[in-house]
VOBA-1610 file (N, C-alpha, C; in pm, whole numbers, padded with zeros to 5 digits, always signed):
BEGIN
Unk+02642+01690+01840Unk+02681+01578+01831Unk+02831+01577+01715Unk+02906+01519+01738Unk+03048+01527+01623Unk+02998+01507+01481Unk+03060+01560+01386Unk+03078+01615+01270Unk+03052+01478+01207Unk+03146+01359+01238Unk+03183+01245+01164Unk+03061+01182+01223Unk+02968+01193+01336Unk+02813+01137+01379Unk+02718+01160+01253Unk+02721+01265+01242Unk+02598+01402+01196Unk+02618+01343+01008Unk+02748+01296+00947Unk+02737+01236+00843Unk+02725+01108+00836Unk+02729+01001+00917Unk+02682+00882+00934Unk+02528+00840+00893Unk+02448+00936+00978Unk+02307+00971+01015Unk+02232+00985+00901Unk+02309+01152+00796Unk+02258+01204+00713Unk+02264+01071+00574Unk+02374+01018+00622Unk+02432+00888+00502Unk+02307+00771+00527Unk+02273+00738+00628Unk+02192+00643+00630Unk+02029+00689+00574Unk+02026+00803+00648Unk+01878+00861+00560Unk+01886+00893+00439Unk+01993+00888+00376Unk+01987+00925+00231Unk+01979+00746+00145Unk+02044+00665+00168Unk+02021+00559+00197Unk+01876+00483+00184Unk+01831+00494+00309Unk+01683+00482+00318Unk+01594+00561+00201Unk+01597+00674+00150Unk+01510+00753+00073Unk+01547+00632-00047Unk+01676+00630-00080Unk+01716+00562-00177Unk+01673+00432-00256Unk+01669+00358-00120Unk+01589+00244-00108Unk+01441+00217-00180Unk+01382+00301-00082Unk+01239+00295-00139Unk+01253+00359-00246Unk+01264+00499-00271Unk+01254+00599-00374Unk+01291+00561-00528Unk+01412+00489-00554Unk+01438+00374-00659Unk+01377+00351-00752Unk+01405+00446-00810Unk+01317+00400-00961Unk+01341+00271-01097Unk+01268+00147-01119Unk+01216+00069-01161Unk+01195+00110-01301Unk+01234+00119-01453Unk+01199+00170-01498Unk+01158+00057-01684Unk+01053+00045-01704Unk+01056-00043-01841Unk+00946+00050-01909Unk+01019+00103-02059Unk+00930+00220-02168Unk+00840+00319-02036Unk+00723+00290-02039Unk+00651+00386-02023Unk+00610+00360-01846Unk+00674+00226-01801Unk+00581+00190-01697Unk+00746+00236-01589Unk+00680+00279-01458Unk+00789+00347-01348Unk+00736+00301-01264Unk+00835+00208-01154Unk+00711+00151-01027Unk+00902+00177-00940Unk+00847+00195-00805Unk+00971+00193-00701Unk+00857+00120-00566Unk+00964+00110-00456Unk+00923+00027-00362Unk+00818+00120-00287Unk+00815+00249-00261Unk+00780+00344-00195Unk+00637+00320-00274Unk+00570+00352-00389Unk+00475+00340-00457Unk+00363+00205-00387Unk+00511+00103-00439Unk+00427-00049-00379Unk+00311-00054-00271Unk+00447+00016-00146Unk+00426+00027+00000Unk+00304+00121+00016Unk+00250+00207-00117Unk+00147+00292+00001Unk+00049+00297-00097Unk-00035+00182-00217Unk-00121+00132-00255Unk-00240+00163-00186Unk-00340+00109-00220Unk-00456+00138-00134Unk-00487+00001-00089Unk-00445-00114-00168Unk-00379-00247-00133Unk-00240-00249-00153Unk-00151-00246-00035Unk-00039-00230-00075Unk+00061-00375-00052Unk+00149-00366-00050Unk+00244-00472-00075Unk+00380-00437+00017Unk+00415-00585+00074Unk+00540-00530+00132Unk+00687-00564+00075Unk+00743-00497+00001Unk+00881-00488-00075Unk+00988-00481-00034Unk+01013-00453+00160Unk+01132-00434+00173Unk+01201-00589+00119Unk+01149-00701+00144Unk+01236-00801+00073Unk+01264-00853-00026Unk+01232-00737-00132Unk+01272-00774-00233Unk+01402-00707-00315Unk+01464-00786-00386Unk+01560-00753-00438Unk+01563-00636-00543Unk+01651-00556-00597Unk+01635-00447-00715Unk+01621-00540-00850Unk+01660-00664-00840Unk+01666-00748-00983Unk+01523-00802-00952Unk+01488-00825-00848Unk+01312-00838-00840Unk+01246-00737-00885Unk+01296-00575-00864Unk+01182-00530-00865Unk+01217-00449-01022Unk+01280-00495-01047Unk+01341-00462-01220Unk+01220-00547-01313Unk+01248-00702-01239Unk+01161-00783-01321Unk+00996-00813-01310Unk+00944-00706-01200Unk+00810-00659-01210Unk+00773-00576-01288Unk+00892-00466-01279Unk+00841-00369-01412Unk+00883-00390-01544Unk+00900-00506-01575Unk+00938-00536-01693Unk+00816-00622-01735Unk+00731-00710-01613Unk+00617-00782-01659Unk+00483-00683-01661Unk+00532-00600-01555Unk+00390-00534-01582Unk+00389-00421-01721Unk+00496-00389-01778Unk+00500-00323-01933Unk+00428-00453-01979Unk+00513-00562-02005Unk+00410-00677-02099Unk+00300-00691-02116Unk+00251-00747-02001Unk+00102-00771-01942Unk+00033-00637-02000Unk+00032-00525-01944Unk-00043-00404-01973Unk-00033-00333-02125Unk+00040-00396-02182Unk+00104-00384-02356Unk-00011-00453-02360Unk-00039-00618-02370Unk-00127-00689-02395Unk-00297-00650-02404Unk-00312-00562-02317Unk-00439-00534-02293Unk-00475-00412-02311Unk-00373-00299-02354Unk-00396-00164-02425Unk-00436-00183-02533Unk-00411-00274-02604Unk-00412-00315-02773Unk-00576-00323-02780Unk-00637-00388-02640Unk-00792-00424-02676Unk-00880-00260-02602Unk-00815-00160-02610Unk-00884-00046-02549Unk-00970+00002-02656Unk-01065+00030-02739Unk-01171+00113-02821Unk-01206+00220-02733Unk-01140+00316-02734Unk-01206+00440-02697Unk-01139+00565-02784Unk-01172+00616-02855Unk-01178+00709-02951Unk-01122+00856-02898Unk-01199+00865-02754Unk-01161+01031-02698Unk-01020+01048-02619Unk-00992+01090-02632Unk-00828+01140-02640Unk-00820+01118-02459Unk-00905+01190-02359Unk-00882+01179-02248Unk-00939+01071-02165Unk-01057+01066-02239Unk-01106+00921-02175Unk-00991+00776-02216Unk-00922+00822-02310Unk-00804+00690-02350Unk-00750+00676-02251Unk-00654+00816-02219Unk-00561+00818-02121Unk-00589+00745-01983Unk-00763+00792-01937Unk-00798+00712-01801Unk-00790+00580-01850Unk-00817+00514-01946Unk-00857+00369-01950Unk-00694+00345-01955Unk-00596+00406-02030Unk-00493+00358-02002Unk-00398+00345-01839Unk-00425+00420-01803Unk-00421+00466-01632Unk-00460+00338-01575Unk-00557+00352-01625Unk-00647+00200-01515Unk-00616+00056-01530Unk-00599+00022-01672Unk-00550-00047-01673Unk-00379-00127-01629Unk-00310+00028-01623Unk-00189-00002-01557Unk-00170-00062-01425Unk-00281-00002-01353Unk-00261+00018-01178Unk-00379-00137-01166Unk-00425-00176-01296Unk-00512-00322-01215Unk-00389-00396-01228Unk-00288-00433-01353Unk-00217-00454-01412Unk-00074-00509-01290Unk-00101-00344-01205Unk+00015-00368-01096Unk-00005-00432-00994Unk-00148-00463-00992Unk-00193-00578-00876Unk-00198-00718-00901Unk-00220-00759-01011Unk-00231-00858-01059Unk-00094-00917-01075Unk-00019-00843-01147Unk+00142-00907-01172Unk+00222-00957-00979Unk+00152-00829-00924Unk+00209-00901-00795Unk+00168-00976-00724Unk+00030-01003-00740Unk-00042-01127-00680Unk+00047-01236-00732Unk+00053-01281-00861Unk+00078-01365-00905Unk+00267-01365-00874Unk+00323-01277-00834Unk+00435-01334-00795Unk+00424-01326-00696Unk+00356-01374-00579Unk+00346-01398-00476Unk+00406-01294-00365Unk+00338-01151-00430Unk+00432-01039-00276Unk+00345-01073-00170Unk+00418-01043-00090Unk+00300-01025+00005Unk+00241-00875+00087Unk+00108-00889+00119Unk+00007-00819+00128Unk+00028-00776+00265Unk-00003-00639+00308Unk+00009-00624+00448Unk-00107-00662+00510Unk-00268-00633+00429Unk-00376-00694+00488Unk-00461-00831+00479Unk-00346-00863+00416Unk-00354-01026+00446Unk-00257-01079+00488Unk-00172-00983+00576Unk-00081-01078+00669Unk-00021-00977+00760Unk-00167-00960+00826Unk-00143-00898+00938Unk-00040-00894+01068Unk+00015-01012+01067Unk+00113-01002+01140Unk+00248-00946+01079Unk+00280-00916+00985Unk+00386-00829+00890Unk+00333-00704+00941Unk+00459-00625+00979Unk+00482-00487+01086Unk+00421-00424+00932Unk+00378-00322+00866Unk+00328-00242+00802Unk+00466-00126+00792Unk+00470-00078+00888Unk+00611+00027+00877Unk+00735-00007+00921Unk+00859+00001+00926Unk+00981-00031+00948Unk+01025+00118+00971Unk+01169+00150+01046Unk+01205+00294+01085Unk+01238+00341+00942Unk+01267+00310+00815Unk+01310+00320+00697Unk+01142+00444+00614Unk+01085+00346+00658Unk+00948+00397+00593Unk+00912+00507+00650Unk+00894+00548+00792Unk+00857+00633+00898Unk+00933+00715+00903Unk+01105+00716+00869Unk+01148+00815+00840Unk+01092+00950+00723Unk+01103+00823+00604Unk+00998+00912+00512Unk+00931+01027+00517Unk+00842+00972+00620Unk+00706+01015+00654Unk+00730+01138+00741Unk+00825+01114+00828Unk+00860+01205+00910Unk+00967+01237+00904Unk+01044+01340+00869Unk+01158+01391+00867Unk+01150+01472+00968Unk+01122+01574+01019Unk+01113+01662+01063Unk+01110+01623+01227Unk+01033+01515+01271Unk+01042+01411+01381Unk+01142+01348+01393Unk+01205+01319+01266Unk+01341+01215+01308Unk+01462+01362+01322Unk+01520+01423+01272Unk+01547+01548+01306Unk+01576+01594+01446Unk+01428+01587+01490Unk+01506+01642+01645Unk+01462+01531+01738Unk+01410+01387+01720Unk+01382+01329+01806Unk+01477+01204+01818Unk+01488+01158+01674Unk+01532+01060+01609Unk+01448+00948+01630Unk+01404+00882+01553Unk+01280+00785+01525Unk+01329+00648+01617Unk+01286+00589+01668Unk+01345+00461+01708Unk+01211+00361+01742Unk+01292+00194+01741Unk+01158+00095+01761Unk+01104+00144+01851Unk+01081+00205+01977Unk+00956+00234+02018Unk+00851+00304+01958Unk+00906+00403+01840Unk+00795+00421+01793Unk+00723+00305+01695Unk+00810+00265+01620Unk+00813+00191+01520Unk+00660+00103+01557Unk+00691+00077+01678Unk+00604-00056+01752Unk+00520+00010+01737Unk+00468+00113+01844Unk+00338+00193+01845Unk+00283+00215+01684Unk+00353+00246+01611Unk+00282+00290+01484Unk+00198+00180+01423Unk+00314+00046+01444Unk+00238-00074+01374Unk+00135-00136+01485Unk+00116-00128+01587Unk+00011-00142+01671Unk-00130-00050+01645Unk-00098+00050+01631Unk-00206+00145+01600Unk-00288+00092+01444Unk-00189+00041+01368Unk-00204+00018+01236Unk-00313-00122+01218Unk-00238-00204+01327Unk-00332-00331+01307Unk-00494-00271+01376Unk-00477-00241+01499Unk-00576-00188+01597Unk-00690-00129+01500Unk-00657+00008+01402Unk-00774+00057+01349Unk-00799-00081+01204Unk-00731-00136+01136Unk-00755-00191+01064Unk-00821-00305+01069Unk-00843-00340+01228Unk-00909-00479+01259Unk-01039-00473+01264Unk-01123-00315+01255Unk-01256-00299+01193Unk-01329-00261+01073Unk-01180-00297+01000Unk-01302-00303+00832Unk-01358-00407+00819Unk-01472-00356+00731Unk-01586-00447+00692Unk-01710-00482+00822Unk-01674-00379+00923Unk-01757-00358+01017Unk-01906-00288+00976Unk-01957-00242+01164Unk-02000-00133+01130Unk-01915+00045+01150Unk-01989+00154+01094Unk-01922+00260+01120Unk-01857+00260+01234Unk-01699+00335+01238Unk-01614+00343+01361Unk-01537+00462+01328Unk-01507+00548+01445Unk-01458+00656+01486Unk-01350+00676+01390Unk-01293+00724+01267Unk-01164+00787+01193Unk-01202+00706+01072Unk-01318+00656+01037Unk-01339+00630+00926Unk-01413+00759+00846Unk-01430+00723+00705Unk-01400+00834+00576Unk-01548+00860+00567Unk-01617+00964+00541Unk-01723+00966+00465Unk-01726+01021+00355Unk-01830+00995+00238Unk-01847+01079+00126Unk-01973+01197+00199Unk-02011+01323+00235Unk-02096+01348+00224Unk-02187+01453+00149Unk-02267+01457+00147Unk-02381+01493+00073Unk-02512+01586+00182Unk-02478+01713+00175Unk-02575+01795+00260Unk-02709+01785+00200Unk-02808+01840+00288Unk-02980+01889+00236Unk-02990+01933+00083Unk-02875+02041+00089Unk-02886+02146+00005Unk-02794+02111-00093Unk-02727+01982-00122Unk-02672+01953-00236Unk-02527+01946-00237Unk-02447+02027-00109Unk-02340+02057-00123Unk-02248+01890-00059Unk-02151+01892-00177Unk-02086+01739-00158Unk-01970+01784-00088Unk-01919+01689+00015Unk-01786+01703+00063Unk-01704+01576+00044Unk-01602+01558+00019Unk-01546+01397-00088Unk-01492+01334+00026Unk-01411+01403+00158Unk-01353+01319+00232Unk-01370+01375+00385Unk-01481+01377+00469Unk-01524+01366+00562Unk-01444+01284+00657Unk-01458+01341+00804Unk-01426+01231+00935Unk-01500+01220+00997Unk-01516+01096+01025Unk-01684+01011+01129Unk-01562+01039+01282Unk-01642+01116+01348Unk-01619+01153+01450Unk-01611+01059+01580Unk-01665+01153+01647Unk-01725+01149+01811Unk-01839+01050+01773Unk-01845+00911+01869Unk-01989+00841+01851Unk-02052+00868+01997Unk-02181+00946+01971Unk-02266+01016+02064Unk-02315+00937+02112Unk-02281+00833+02240Unk-02372+00705+02275Unk-02494+00786+02354Unk-02529+00880+02449Unk-02673+00889+02463Unk-02774+00912+02339Unk-02755+00930+02206Unk-02877+00880+02128Unk-02800+00791+01977Unk-02728+00749+02012Unk-02666+00672+01869Unk-02580+00751+01743Unk-02577+00901+01748Unk-02538+00905+01633Unk-02372+00941+01643Unk-02346+00995+01522Unk-02226+01014+01490Unk-02211+01186+01469Unk-02050+01246+01542Unk-02040+01346+01485Unk-01915+01381+01395Unk-01975+01409+01269Unk-01877+01458+01165Unk-01808+01587+01129Unk-01682+01586+01126Unk-01625+01708+01066Unk-01601+01705+00923Unk-01625+01850+00887Unk-01604+01830+00698Unk-01514+01898+00680Unk-01469+01940+00761Unk-01292+01990+00724Unk-01166+01997+00851Unk-01151+01825+00825Unk-01082+01790+00975Unk-00905+01817+00964Unk-00914+01834+01038Unk-00720+01819+01066Unk-00663+01682+01099Unk-00519+01661+01106Unk-00509+01501+01077Unk-00537+01460+01237Unk-00632+01334+01251Unk-00628+01320+01365Unk-00557+01279+01477Unk-00590+01245+01608Unk-00481+01173+01692Unk-00558+01000+01722Unk-00460+00927+01721Unk-00541+00795+01775Unk-00494+00798+01914Unk-00590+00771+02026Unk-00564+00783+02130Unk-00625+00656+02189Unk-00616+00608+02325Unk-00635+00505+02392Unk-00737+00591+02497Unk-00906+00536+02499Unk-01002+00590+02639Unk-01075+00429+02669Unk-01044+00473+02797Unk-01119+00303+02885Unk-01057+00184+02814Unk-00901+00170+02714Unk-00866+00085+02711Unk-00920+00055+02532Unk-00985+00119+02518Unk-01064+00117+02349Unk-00980+00295+02291Unk-00999+00201+02147Unk-00929+00292+02020Unk-01044+00392+02038Unk-00990+00525+02006Unk-01074+00643+01965Unk-01000+00735+01918Unk-01034+00859+01829Unk-00958+00914+01789Unk-00995+01116+01870Unk-00899+01173+01865Unk-00877+01274+01911Unk-00887+01410+01753Unk-00966+01506+01750Unk-00925+01593+01633Unk-00947+01709+01643Unk-00935+01786+01559Unk-01006+01959+01581Unk-01036+01944+01412Unk-01116+02111+01346Unk-01099+02125+01204Unk-01248+02221+01242Unk-01317+02195+01152Unk-01386+02312+01145Unk-01573+02242+01051Unk-01684+02321+01120Unk-01790+02300+00978Unk-01866+02143+01073Unk-01903+02115+01140Unk-01944+01980+01225Unk-02099+01943+01184Unk-02110+01820+01210Unk-02259+01792+01164Unk-02320+01643+01214Unk-02389+01637+01235Unk-02451+01523+01332Unk-02547+01435+01246Unk-02478+01341+01211Unk-02556+01191+01121Unk-02606+01052+01176Unk-02702+01031+01102Unk-02740+00900+01206Unk-02682+00751+01085Unk-02606+00681+01132Unk-02524+00569+01116Unk-02599+00496+01013Unk-02709+00464+01073Unk-02788+00413+00968Unk-02830+00453+00850Unk-02786+00579+00816Unk-02846+00629+00663Unk-02692+00636+00600Unk-02553+00550+00644Unk-02470+00543+00557Unk-02424+00426+00477Unk-02391+00391+00383Unk-02387+00279+00246Unk-02231+00265+00211Unk-02168+00160+00288Unk-02029+00130+00256Unk-02004+00131+00082Unk-01953+00215+00112Unk-01883+00213-00064Unk-01720+00148-00087Unk-01669+00166+00005Unk-01523+00087-00021Unk-01459+00107+00110Unk-01297+00079+00108Unk-01181+00106+00186Unk-01136+00211+00095Unk-01055+00278+00256Unk-00928+00386+00193Unk-00855+00393+00290Unk-00776+00484+00206Unk-00664+00485+00339Unk-00694+00660+00427Unk-00654+00616+00520Unk-00673+00799+00658Unk-00578+00834+00705Unk-00516+00936+00729Unk-00404+00955+00805Unk-00426+01001+00934Unk-00320+00930+01000Unk-00363+00972+01191Unk-00181+01045+01197Unk-00220+01028+01325Unk-00069+01093+01428Unk-00109+01019+01583Unk+00007+01031+01639Unk-00008+01010+01753Unk+00165+01032+01797Unk+00159+01118+01915Unk+00268+01168+02004Unk+00382+01084+02007Unk+00549+01059+01977Unk+00630+01018+01975Unk+00696+00973+02091Unk+00787+00881+02149Unk+00904+00868+02277Unk+00921+00986+02323Unk+00892+01094+02299Unk+00941+01224+02387Unk+00767+01258+02454Unk+00659+01206+02367Unk+00585+01249+02409Unk+00554+01402+02422Unk+00404+01484+02425Unk+00401+01539+02404Unk+00479+01656+02405Unk+00502+01710+02270Unk+00590+01852+02283Unk+00608+01903+02115Unk+00663+01978+02104Unk+00673+02061+01957Unk+00752+01966+01834Unk+00682+01989+01733Unk+00717+01877+01648Unk+00707+01731+01693Unk+00632+01690+01775Unk+00684+01568+01833Unk+00553+01445+01798Unk+00511+01456+01698Unk+00392+01355+01676Unk+00464+01291+01567Unk+00398+01166+01510Unk+00449+01081+01419Unk+00312+01048+01319Unk+00330+01067+01195Unk+00203+01050+01096Unk+00209+00942+01054Unk+00110+00845+01068Unk+00103+00722+00975Unk-00037+00672+00905Unk-00034+00604+00818Unk-00178+00574+00725Unk-00203+00419+00780Unk-00349+00422+00802Unk-00400+00317+00811Unk-00546+00275+00752Unk-00566+00193+00673Unk-00702+00184+00569Unk-00802+00193+00671Unk-00912+00227+00586Unk-01046+00239+00705Unk-01141+00210+00614Unk-01261+00206+00687Unk-01416+00216+00578Unk-01432+00332+00519Unk-01497+00334+00387Unk-01505+00449+00310Unk-01703+00441+00295Unk-01731+00529+00351Unk-01853+00524+00318Unk-01955+00646+00271Unk-02095+00633+00233Unk-02149+00734+00176Unk-02250+00793+00299Unk-02275+00903+00267Unk-02395+00975+00358Unk-02463+01056+00256Unk-02622+01043+00169Unk-02683+01180+00177Unk-02815+01185+00254Unk-02827+01319+00283Unk-02921+01355+00346Unk-03081+01284+00278Unk-03154+01271+00378Unk-03250+01154+00313Unk-03359+01250+00273Unk-03397+01424+00315Unk-03504+01488+00285Unk-03418+01606+00170Unk-03357+01560+00027Unk-03267+01674+00021Unk-03363+01776-00102Unk-03339+01866-00065Unk-03421+02032-00111Unk-03414+02035-00276Unk-03295+01942-00352Unk-03316+01981-00476Unk-03273+01808-00595Unk-03322+01750-00499Unk-03365+01660-00572Unk-03213+01554-00570Unk-03203+01475-00663Unk-03069+01430-00703Unk-02959+01537-00721Unk-02986+01624-00753Unk-02861+01762-00778Unk-02737+01748-00643Unk-02635+01748-00663Unk-02554+01755-00602Unk-02467+01848-00629Unk-02331+01874-00597Unk-02217+01933-00681Unk-02119+01833-00688Unk-02131+01689-00634Unk-02038+01611-00672Unk-02055+01605-00838Unk-02157+01635-00912Unk-02153+01561-01038Unk-02237+01710-01106Unk-02257+01845-01030Unk-02317+01929-01103Unk-02276+02107-01029Unk-02254+02157-01132Unk-02218+02303-01087Unk-02330+02388-01017Unk-02354+02425-00896Unk-02463+02520-00814Unk-02406+02652-00842Unk-02468+02732-00872Unk-02482+02829-00902Unk-02617+02971-00813Unk-02508+03044-00684Unk-02633+03092-00639Unk-02673+03218-00724Unk-02820+03301-00760Unk-02841+03376-00818Unk-02893+03497-00766Unk-02895+03656-00767Unk-02996+03695-00755Unk-03090+03820-00844Unk-03163+03824-00898Unk-03227+03921-00930Unk-03203+04087-00954Unk-03175+04170-00997Unk-03188+04295-00972Unk-03335+04362-01019Unk-03324+04487-00988Unk-03416+04551-01018Unk-03468+04572-01227Unk-03368+04559-01235Unk-03394+04577-01400Unk-03406+04434-01507Unk-03414+04324-01387Unk-03434+04198-01459Unk-03323+04116-01497Unk-03240+04149-01442Unk-03112+04119-01491Unk-03089+03976-01373Unk-02974+03877-01405Unk-02949+03810-01308Unk-02823+03790-01246Unk-02731+03814-01138Unk-02574+03785-01085Unk-02536+03677-01028Unk-02446+03653-01027Unk-02395+03579-00930Unk-02236+03610-00901Unk-02176+03529-00814Unk-02025+03503-00849Unk-01998+03479-00949Unk-01899+03574-01000Unk-01845+03555-01140Unk-01932+03543-01287Unk-02038+03523-01224Unk-02126+03533-01348Unk-02252+03624-01386Unk-02302+03672-01488Unk-02424+03732-01488Unk-02499+03784-01615Unk-02603+03789-01645Unk-02707+03776-01734Unk-02759+03867-01738Unk-02769+03991-01839Unk-02855+04131-01829Unk-02977+04128-01874Unk-03009+03998-01917Unk-03136+03951-01899Unk-03217+03794-01934Unk-03341+03787-01878Unk-03433+03661-01884Unk-03355+03540-01984Unk-03325+03607-02155Unk-03300+03593-02222Unk-03204+03474-02277Unk-03095+03572-02181Unk-02948+03535-02203Unk-02905+03440-02081Unk-03026+03411-01954Unk-02987+03325-01886Unk-03062+03203-01936Unk-03125+03253-02009Unk-03256+03079-02060Unk-03145+03033-02158Unk-03051+03082-02250Unk-02953+03033-02320Unk-02856+02951-02300Unk-02852+03010-02151Unk-02682+02923-02062Unk-02754+02875-02049Unk-02884+02826-01979Unk-02901+02730-01931Unk-02951+02601-02102Unk-02981+02625-02168Unk-02986+02539-02220Unk-02812+02495-02320Unk-02763+02543-02293Unk-02615+02498-02337Unk-02584+02395-02254Unk-02620+02454-02088Unk-02513+02383-01965Unk-02620+02306-01926Unk-02776+02280-01964Unk-02835+02194-01929Unk-02836+02222-01802Unk-02885+02349-01790Unk-02949+02391-01609Unk-03076+02378-01596Unk-03112+02384-01447Unk-03240+02357-01400Unk-03272+02492-01324Unk-03377+02606-01312Unk-03341+02716-01179Unk-03441+02667-01082Unk-03448+02658-00916Unk-03458+02642-00849Unk-03512+02768-00776Unk-03645+02831-00655Unk-03670+02936-00572Unk-03526+02895-00525Unk-03512+03054-00443Unk-03406+03022-00333Unk-03491+03073-00187Unk-03395+03156-00141Unk-03458+03156+00016Unk-03501+03283+00076Unk-03532+03392-00066Unk-03609+03482-00066Unk-03678+03513-00190Unk-03733+03623-00207Unk-03773+03628-00347Unk-03724+03640-00479Unk-03584+03689-00448Unk-03553+03783-00535Unk-03367+03631-00590Unk-03423+03526-00475Unk-03292+03460-00473Unk-03317+03317-00571Unk-03224+03308-00649Unk-03268+03150-00711Unk-03119+03086-00724Unk-03130+02945-00682Unk-03019+02835-00751Unk-03039+02766-00911Unk-02955+02777-00894Unk-02911+02738-01052Unk-02824+02604-01063Unk-02864+02498-01119Unk-02780+02337-01080Unk-02785+02331-01225Unk-02631+02271-01290Unk-02642+02320-01461Unk-02494+02190-01404Unk-02415+02166-01581Unk-02312+02030-01610Unk-02245+02185-01583Unk-02148+02089-01529Unk-01980+02182-01481Unk-01951+02226-01620Unk-01837+02314-01624Unk-01786+02298-01720Unk-01606+02345-01682Unk-01527+02276-01766Unk-01322+02245-01786Unk-01275+02267-01914Unk-01197+02310-01906Unk-01106+02323-01981Unk-01027+02280-02002Unk-00945+02212-02132Unk-00881+02105-02084Unk-00769+02193-02236Unk-00654+02147-02251Unk-00545+02187-02334Unk-00494+02142-02381Unk-00489+02106-02573Unk-00431+02013-02626Unk-00312+02016-02732Unk-00258+01998-02797Unk-00154+01993-02873Unk-00178+01989-02966Unk-00143+02091-03088Unk-00206+02152-03219Unk-00253+01988-03325Unk-00176+01886-03278Unk-00204+01836-03358Unk-00356+01715-03313Unk-00382+01744-03170Unk-00483+01638-03090Unk-00606+01727-03157Unk-00589+01870-03149Unk-00648+01970-03171Unk-00748+01967-03297Unk-00671+01929-03381Unk-00709+01947-03540Unk-00770+01814-03572Unk-00741+01702-03481Unk-00816+01524-03527Unk-00953+01575-03458Unk-00997+01666-03382Unk-01104+01661-03318Unk-01223+01777-03416Unk-01340+01671-03451Unk-01386+01732-03546Unk-01509+01765-03447Unk-01523+01869-03404Unk-01636+01934-03288Unk-01615+02068-03374Unk-01754+02154-03223Unk-01804+02325-03364Unk-01672+02386-03228Unk-01677+02476-03327Unk-01561+02612-03310Unk-01639+02739-03311Unk-01556+02779-03147Unk-01636+02884-03144Unk-01519+02973-03034Unk-01527+03155-03040Unk-01448+03154-02924Unk-01500+03191-02789Unk-01362+03183-02690Unk-01423+03214-02544Unk-01304+03298-02520Unk-01317+03308-02354Unk-01173+03410-02273Unk-01129+03282-02162Unk-01011+03260-02200Unk-00950+03182-02136Unk-00786+03228-02130Unk-00763+03245-01970Unk-00649+03309-01926Unk-00676+03441-01973Unk-00777+03521-01950Unk-00774+03694-01979Unk-00740+03720-02100Unk-00799+03614-02244Unk-00778+03622-02370Unk-00886+03537-02468Unk-00970+03563-02611Unk-01053+03536-02635Unk-00906+03435-02723Unk-00985+03330-02695Unk-00886+03192-02803Unk-01063+03098-02850Unk-00951+03037-02969Unk-01093+02939-02997Unk-01075+02842-02946Unk-01194+02765-02973Unk-01230+02627-02875Unk-01297+02566-02955Unk-01267+02408-02890Unk-01410+02305-02910Unk-01447+02289-02839Unk-01596+02216-02827Unk-01639+02197-02699Unk-01717+02079-02758Unk-01773+01989-02661Unk-01861+01896-02648Unk-01923+01842-02505Unk-02030+01776-02500Unk-02091+01783-02419Unk-02079+01630-02324Unk-01997+01604-02191Unk-02018+01448-02161Unk-02132+01484-02093Unk-02256+01372-02111Unk-02379+01340-02046Unk-02324+01262-01897Unk-02289+01199-01925Unk-02251+01067-01831Unk-02198+01145-01709Unk-02133+01203-01746Unk-02026+01358-01610Unk-02064+01491-01608Unk-02207+01483-01661Unk-02252+01590-01659Unk-02151+01748-01646Unk-02094+01738-01765Unk-01957+01846-01805Unk-01948+01869-01950Unk-01939+02014-01963Unk-01886+02037-02102Unk-01779+02031-02120Unk-01698+02004-02221Unk-01525+01979-02198Unk-01500+02125-02318Unk-01423+02210-02278Unk-01409+02304-02401Unk-01268+02314-02395Unk-01190+02268-02546Unk-01055+02229-02582Unk-01041+02363-02619Unk-00868+02375-02606Unk-00810+02455-02692Unk-00643+02432-02677Unk-00572+02497-02773Unk-00449+02499-02812Unk-00368+02631-02727Unk-00307+02619-02640Unk-00238+02708-02557Unk-00147+02801-02663Unk-00138+02945-02722Unk-00129+02967-02788Unk-00023+03108-02729Unk+00016+03112-02607Unk+00103+03193-02567Unk+00198+03180-02490Unk+00239+03040-02526Unk+00392+02973-02505Unk+00473+03038-02530
//
């Protein structure tokens, strides 16, 4: 390609990125078209001028500031989370009040234009050039996949999976529907699935690791979420020839009907495999107790419960999770909590801790001293 042609293509690509990634700021509020186009319930922003985008940022700031005043949450991290939730909800409220089109309510509007696809697929665009044929194929897939929302489980849906032994996997892929017995195949570690047609019907073709077979009758609908798909572009199957896109799917929850450890799962608790040695001590991965007394002290602090394992000297310990949170010195001084020393980043540091019984977690707060 002549040098001048290459320059024009690069200029068009950079203009595309600038259009969707250009930030509109008002105090702590920052929005851009790409953010609004990729929300869980996305909005069509390609028809909004820069002036309209800035007005939206200003209004989101004003509305969220009014609501933030009423937040009564003394805990530092809980307050930050509450602030973010208020801002997220305010974005939806303002966008809807201003009647910005929503893709899910206006299926006739194409979810993707060539600009958005270029941002998501820069390698494909570099080698083959995204065109209208690619855009049409992707938008048709999005419409078909999203036509199955709020119905029974479908291939491509996302499942939060909890095994018989309490192991939790947050985003597993509902894969093949086994027609012989009505069960579904589930992939715990999926790669990006291909959207394909089989006998004129939508299916997915995927690969990954660690498969399970589940009864769809045990799935409980939780919400909707976004999932990543791909399909071959206009050049067909070839190196770097697939186009990735996002579509909304159903989100389900699956819990094994006969859990071995009751309501314990790694979603909310820490699971530790322990073995007992011939000296009366207990050891596991990155943890050990030389005596039963030390184990009991740990269980008391972290609200642990010990279960027998699969062999005589094997045990499963379920307990509260722990997380280490760095604070600014001024925030550290304001927290009136018990202090003691703990090993953080290979050094003994002074920490404060508190138990969050709702989240089954022990939070350890510290001030970084080695910066």
